[in-house]
N, C-alpha and C positions, 0 to 999 in steps of 0.2 A: 505495500498499500505505498503510496507519496500522499504526504499531504501538501497543500499548495497553501504557502502563509505568509507567501508575497506580497506585500502592500499592509501588513498584518501592521509593523510597526513605523510608524510616523517620524515626520522632522522632532529631532526633540526623545526619540527612544535610542539613538543613538550614541555611542563613544567617538567612536569617528566610518565611514563610510565600508568597514567592516565586523565590526565586532558594538551589540549592544548594549543601553544601559540593564541592566539589574532589574527594571522595569519593565523594559524593551522583551526583554527573557524572561516574564511572566507574562506577557499580552500571549505570545509563541507557544510555549506550552498550557497555558488554557487551553489554547487550538488542538492542540495536541488532548489533553486532558479530555472534550468532550467527546474526539472522537473516541476514544479508546473507554471510555465509556457506556458510550453506546456502544459500540463492539462487545465490551463484557456485557451487557441490559440485553442486546439481540440472542445470543449466544446461552444465556442462563434462561433466557424465559422465552425462547419462541424455535418450536420445532423445526428443524429441517422441511425447505423448502417452503416453509409458509413465509406468506407475502408479508413487507418490512420487514425483510432479512438487510436488504441494498442501505450502503452505507449513503449516508447526504451529507449536505453539509460543503465544505471547499473540500473534501479529503475525495482525491485519483484515483 
């Protein structure tokens, strides 16, 4: 799975052109956390082949 987080960090969320600030990394981590939590929920509560098992949001 690839999680597209480009554009998540805005001006002010960067230390320099490569490194995010702590709050910037927290924003990216929140995106990952939401996708991971959704995947865990789907795995735990949906039967195989049941609708709703697809990943939504920014995950690709």
